[in-house]
C-alpha positions in Angstrom: -15.6 -25.9 4.7 -14.3 -22.7 2.8 -15.6 -19.3 3.8 -17.2 -18.9 0.3 -19.0 -22.4 0.5 -20.2 -21.6 4.2 -21.6 -18.2 3.1 -23.7 -19.2 0.1 -24.9 -22.7 -1.3 -26.7 -21.1 -4.1 -26.0 -22.1 -7.6 -25.8 -20.0 -10.7 -24.5 -16.5 -11.2 -25.9 -15.0 -8.1 -24.5 -17.8 -6.1 -21.0 -17.1 -7.5 -21.3 -13.4 -6.8 -22.2 -14.1 -3.1 -19.4 -16.4 -2.8 -17.0 -13.9 -4.1 -18.3 -11.1 -1.8 -17.6 -13.5 1.1 -14.0 -13.7 0.2 -13.3 -10.2 -1.1 -11.4 -7.8 1.3 -7.7 -8.6 1.8 -6.6 -7.9 -1.6 -8.6 -4.8 -2.1 -7.7 -3.4 1.2 -3.8 -4.0 1.0 -3.9 -2.7 -2.7 -5.7 0.5 -1.7 -3.5 1.0 1.2 -0.6 0.9 -1.2 -1.9 4.3 -2.5 -0.9 6.0 0.8 0.5 9.4 1.6 4.0 8.7 0.2 2.6 7.2 -3.0 0.3 10.1 -3.5 3.1 12.6 -3.1 5.1 10.6 -5.6 2.3 10.5 -8.1 1.5 14.2 -7.7 5.1 15.0 -8.2 5.2 12.9 -11.3 2.3 14.8 -12.9 3.7 18.2 -11.9 7.0 17.6 -13.2 6.4 15.6 -16.4 2.7 15.8 -17.2 1.3 12.5 -18.4 4.6 10.7 -19.2 4.4 8.3 -16.2 0.8 7.1 -16.9 2.2 4.2 -18.9 4.4 3.1 -16.0 1.4 3.0 -13.7 -0.4 0.8 -16.0 2.5 -1.6 -16.5 3.0 -1.8 -12.6 -0.3 -3.7 -12.2 1.3 -6.9 -13.3 4.2 -7.1 -10.8 1.9 -5.8 -8.0 -0.6 -8.7 -8.7 2.2 -11.3 -9.0 3.8 -10.5 -5.7 0.6 -10.3 -3.8 -0.9 -13.4 -5.3 2.0 -15.4 -3.9 1.0 -14.4 -0.5 -2.5 -15.5 -1.1 -1.3 -19.0 -2.2 0.8 -19.2 1.0 -2.0 -18.1 3.3 -4.8 -20.2 1.9 -2.7 -23.3 1.6 -1.0 -23.3 5.0 -3.4 -21.3 7.2 -0.4 -19.5 8.5 0.9 -15.9 8.3 4.1 -14.9 6.7 6.1 -14.3 9.9 4.9 -17.6 11.4 5.9 -19.6 8.3 9.4 -18.0 8.3 9.7 -18.9 12.1 8.6 -22.4 11.7 10.5 -23.3 8.6 13.8 -21.3 8.9 14.2 -20.6 12.6 14.1 -17.7 15.1 17.1 -16.1 13.8 15.8 -15.6 10.2 12.5 -14.6 11.9 14.3 -11.7 13.5 15.9 -10.6 10.3 12.5 -10.4 8.8 10.9 -8.8 11.8 13.6 -6.3 12.4 13.7 -4.8 8.9 9.9 -4.9 8.7 9.6 -2.9 11.9 12.0 -0.3 10.9 10.3 0.4 7.6 6.8 0.1 9.2 7.3 2.6 11.8 9.0 5.0 9.3 5.9 4.4 6.9 3.5 5.2 9.7 5.2 8.5 10.2 4.5 9.4 6.5 0.9 8.3 7.0 0.4 10.7 9.9 2.3 13.4 7.9 -0.3 13.0 5.2 -2.9 13.6 7.9 -1.2 16.6 9.2 -0.9 17.8 5.6 -4.5 17.3 5.0 -5.4 19.5 8.0 -3.9 22.4 6.1 -6.4 21.8 3.4 -9.4 22.0 5.6 -8.0 24.9 7.9 -7.9 22.4 10.9 -5.3 22.4 13.6 -2.8 19.5 12.6 -2.5 18.5 16.2 -6.2 18.0 16.5 -6.6 16.1 13.3 -3.8 13.8 14.1 -4.9 13.1 17.5 -8.5 12.3 16.3 -7.0 10.0 13.6 -5.0 8.1 16.1 -7.9 7.6 18.4 -10.0 6.4 15.4 -7.4 3.9 14.3 -7.3 2.4 17.9 -11.1 2.4 18.1 -11.2 0.5 14.8 -9.0 -2.3 15.8 -10.8 -2.8 19.0 -14.2 -3.1 17.2 -14.7 -6.6 18.2 -14.3 -8.9 15.1 -12.3 -9.0 11.9 -15.3 -8.6 9.8 -16.2 -5.2 11.4 -12.6 -3.9 11.1 -12.7 -5.0 7.4 -15.9 -3.2 6.7 -14.4 0.0 8.2 -11.3 -0.5 6.0 -13.3 -1.1 2.9 -15.2 2.3 3.8 -11.8 4.1 3.7 -10.9 2.5 0.3 -14.1 4.2 -1.1 -12.9 7.7 0.1 -9.8 7.1 -2.1 -12.0 6.8 -5.2 -12.5 10.6 -4.8 -9.2 11.1 -6.7 -11.1 10.0 -9.9 -13.6 12.9 -9.9 -10.7 15.3 -8.9 -9.0 14.0 -12.3 -12.2 14.7 -14.3 -12.5 18.2 -12.7 -9.1 19.0 -14.2 -10.7 18.5 -17.7 -7.8 16.6 -19.3 -8.0 15.7 -23.0 -8.2 12.0 -23.6 -6.1 12.4 -26.7 -3.5 14.1 -24.6 -3.5 11.2 -22.0 -3.2 8.7 -24.8 -0.6 10.5 -26.9 1.7 11.7 -24.2 1.0 9.2 -21.4 1.0 6.0 -23.3 2.6 6.4 -26.6 4.6 9.5 -25.9 8.5 9.6 -25.9 10.1 9.0 -22.5 12.8 11.3 -21.3 15.0 8.5 -20.0 18.1 10.7 -20.2 16.7 13.0 -17.5 18.1 11.8 -14.0 15.0 13.5 -12.2 12.7 11.4 -14.5 14.7 8.1 -13.8 14.4 9.0 -10.2 10.7 9.2 -10.3 10.5 6.0 -12.2 12.4 4.3 -9.4 10.2 6.1 -6.8 7.0 4.9 -8.4 8.2 1.4 -8.7 9.5 1.4 -5.1 6.1 2.7 -3.9 4.2 -0.2 -5.6 5.4 -3.1 -3.6 6.1 -2.3 0.2 7.3 -4.9 2.8 4.3 -4.4 5.0 1.9 -5.4 2.1 3.3 -8.9 2.0 2.9 -9.4 5.7 -0.6 -7.9 5.8 -2.3 -9.9 3.0 -1.1 -13.2 4.1 -2.2 -12.5 7.7 -5.4 -11.1 6.7 -6.0 -14.1 4.4 -5.5 -16.4 7.5 -7.5 -14.2 10.0 -10.6 -14.0 7.6 -10.6 -17.9 7.5 -9.9 -18.3 3.7 -8.8 -21.8 2.6 -7.7 -23.4 -0.7 -11.4 -23.6 -2.0 -11.4 -19.8 -1.7 -8.1 -19.3 -3.6 -9.8 -18.5 -7.1 -12.0 -15.6 -5.6 -9.0 -14.4 -3.4 -7.0 -14.2 -6.7 -9.7 -12.2 -8.3 -9.9 -10.0 -5.1 -6.1 -9.3 -5.5 -6.3 -8.6 -9.2 -9.1 -6.1 -8.8 -7.3 -4.3 -6.1 -4.2 -4.0 -8.2 -6.0 -2.6 -11.2 -7.9 -0.2 -8.9 -5.0 1.2 -7.0 -3.0 1.8 -10.2 -6.0 3.6 -11.8 -6.0 5.9 -8.7 -2.3 6.6 -9.2 -3.0 7.4 -12.8 -5.9 9.8 -11.7 -3.4 11.7 -9.5 -0.9 12.0 -12.2 -3.6 13.1 -14.6 -4.9 15.7 -12.3 -1.5 17.4 -11.6 -0.3 16.8 -15.1 -3.4 18.6 -16.6 -3.0 21.6 -14.1 0.2 22.0 -12.2 2.3 20.8 -15.1 0.8 23.2 -17.5 1.1 26.1 -15.1 4.7 25.2 -14.0 3.6 24.8 -10.4 6.1 22.6 -8.4 4.8 20.2 -5.8 6.4 19.5 -2.3 3.9 17.0 -0.9 0.3 15.7 -1.4 -1.4 18.5 0.6 0.5 21.2 -1.2 -0.7 19.7 -4.4 -4.2 19.9 -3.3 -3.8 23.6 -2.2 -2.2 24.4 -5.6 -5.3 23.1 -7.4 -7.8 25.5 -6.1 -7.1 28.5 -8.4 -6.8 26.1 -11.4 -9.9 23.8 -11.1 -11.8 25.3 -8.1 -12.2 24.4 -4.3 -14.4 21.2 -5.0 -11.5 19.4 -6.5 -9.3 20.5 -3.4 -11.9 19.1 -1.1 -12.1 15.8 -3.1 -8.4 15.5 -3.1 -8.2 16.3 0.7 -10.8 13.8 1.8 -9.2 11.2 -0.5 -5.8 12.0 1.1 -7.3 11.5 4.7 -8.9 8.2 3.7 -5.6 7.0 2.1 -3.5 8.0 5.0 -5.9 6.5 7.6 -6.0 3.1 5.6 -2.3 3.1 5.2 -1.9 3.6 8.9 -4.4 0.9 9.6 -2.9 -1.6 7.4 0.7 -1.0 8.4 0.1 -1.0 12.2 -1.9 -4.3 11.8 0.7 -5.9 9.7 3.2 -5.2 12.5 1.2 -6.6 15.2 0.2 -9.7 13.2 3.8 -10.3 12.3 5.1 -10.3 15.8 2.2 -12.2 17.1 2.7 -14.9 14.6 6.5 -15.0 15.1 6.2 -15.4 18.9 2.9 -17.3 19.1 0.9 -14.6 20.8 -3.0 -14.7 20.3 -3.1 -12.3 17.4 -6.5 -12.4 15.8 -9.0 -9.5 15.5 -11.7 -12.0 16.5 -10.0 -12.2 20.1 -10.8 -9.8 22.8 -8.4 -7.2 24.0 -7.9 -9.1 27.1 -7.2 -12.3 25.4 -4.6 -10.7 23.0 -3.1 -7.9 25.0 0.3 -7.9 23.3 -1.2 -8.0 20.0 -3.5 -5.0 20.5 -0.8 -3.2 22.6 1.7 -3.4 19.7 -0.9 -2.0 17.4 -1.7 0.9 19.6 2.0 1.5 20.3 2.8 1.9 16.6 -0.1 4.3 16.1 0.6 6.4 19.2 4.5 6.6 18.5 4.0 7.6 14.8 1.5 10.3 15.7 3.6 11.5 18.5 6.7 11.8 16.2 4.5 13.9 13.6 3.4 16.2 16.3 7.0 17.3 17.0 7.3 20.9 16.0 9.4 21.8 12.9 9.8 18.3 11.9 11.1 18.0 8.2 8.1 15.7 7.1 8.9 15.8 3.4 12.5 14.8 3.9 11.3 11.9 6.2 9.1 10.8 3.4 12.1 10.7 1.0 14.2 8.9 3.5 11.5 6.2 4.1 11.3 5.5 0.3 15.2 5.2 0.2 15.3 2.8 3.1 12.6 0.6 1.6 14.9 0.1 -1.5 17.4 -1.6 0.8 14.8 -3.8 2.7 12.7 -4.9 -0.2 15.3 -7.6 -1.3 15.1 -9.3 2.0 11.2 -9.4 2.1 10.9 -10.5 -1.6 13.7 -13.0 -1.1 11.8 -14.8 1.9 8.5 -14.7 -0.2 10.1 -16.3 -3.3 11.8 -19.0 -1.2 8.8 -20.0 0.6 6.5 -20.1 -2.5 8.9 -22.6 -4.0 9.6 -24.7 -0.9 8.2 -28.2 -1.2 7.8 -28.5 2.5 5.4 -25.7 2.5 3.4 -25.9 -0.6 2.5 -28.9 -2.9 3.8 -28.9 -6.4 0.5 -27.7 -7.9 0.7 -24.6 -6.0 4.5 -23.8 -6.1 5.7 -21.5 -8.8 6.5 -23.1 -12.1 9.6 -22.2 -14.1 7.7 -19.6 -16.1 6.2 -18.0 -13.0 9.5 -18.0 -11.4 11.3 -16.4 -14.4 8.6 -13.6 -14.3 8.6 -13.2 -10.5 12.4 -13.1 -10.3 12.7 -10.9 -13.4 10.0 -8.3 -12.1 11.6 -8.7 -8.5 15.0 -8.0 -9.9 13.9 -4.9 -11.6 12.0 -3.4 -8.6 15.1 -4.3 -6.3 17.7 -2.9 -8.7 15.7 0.3 -9.2 14.8 0.6 -5.6 18.5 0.4 -4.6 19.5 2.8 -7.1 16.9 5.2 -5.9 18.1 4.9 -2.4 21.7 5.5 -3.3 20.8 8.4 -5.5 18.5 9.8 -2.9 21.1 9.5 -0.1 23.7 11.0 -2.1 21.5 13.9 -3.6 18.6 14.4 -1.1 17.2 16.9 -3.6 17.0 14.4 -6.4 19.5 16.2 -8.6 22.6 14.7 -9.9 
């Protein structure tokens, strides 16, 4: 019996709502986690440098984000297996190590950017960064040992709600709707500007992260979703894709209506929040700061959990949040190790956290082709999915085209960033 059917047997509209609520979670959480510290910095920089220009791109990115994540939902509900387990079983240990090795490198680096975001948020509230980073690490470890998948998911969904505070911050900036539409959607695009092209690549690279693919498929399995839940799981994924891109638009609008107008540059998300105070008041700074903490915590939770799930699935460890710490020692131990190591790195004095964030985005550009390649191969494998669930020709053309654009721009961004770390040509 599917999770939705087991939860509610009521018919009619209310029964449908209850069945959907039973399924909702993995899609929303992974999408909101996508708006993490690095993505926030990218969006804030986009608004501060080019005003509303990149709003249109954020709206267009809803489509590839949904398409990629929906493929993980199909694989998870149809097979009952996580991403890493499918790679190991279908293609062998060697290919599993290729997948795990690239994922681990990017995940540890991504975790560092999440804790860098938390350290930056400490400056907004006048808190000792060491204290806030340490407290965040303890909270993240406490969440994972809360006892069940359902309880951990509730906490993650609560962190999603904190990110919604970016929206009132945008309203506090008093942007003109006509300005957003005229400049952000129908305005000319400075495609001859290398800095603008770099931001386009950065925003695209920030939409699809390697860990997102691993997390959503594993979360789908750990939650117990099956094929009867696929329709609602797709809706969950679609809502998440729309919501996270609206938040990215809100960040661009906030900084575009204020910092861009006043010619105030941005170095990171925390600096953007501090720069907003003289322009739109302390309440916007507080909202921006709380949302940044929530986004960083959610990102760290999802990245750490994706890592632990992937290794557990590949090597057949007990790796469910419904297992106790004693039954799944390696699973919980790896999760905790990821959190502790990343927090420890951020606490190193005088660490160039902004440069680390830039390098992480550059490295993701090289890794993304491997992760998307595995996903597309498996979603077309007749030994994994029945014909009705495999991509048809039209879906493959769209997926390959979108993936090709993401990969090409990601690699281009990586090369340009490594050659010109300041983003100039």
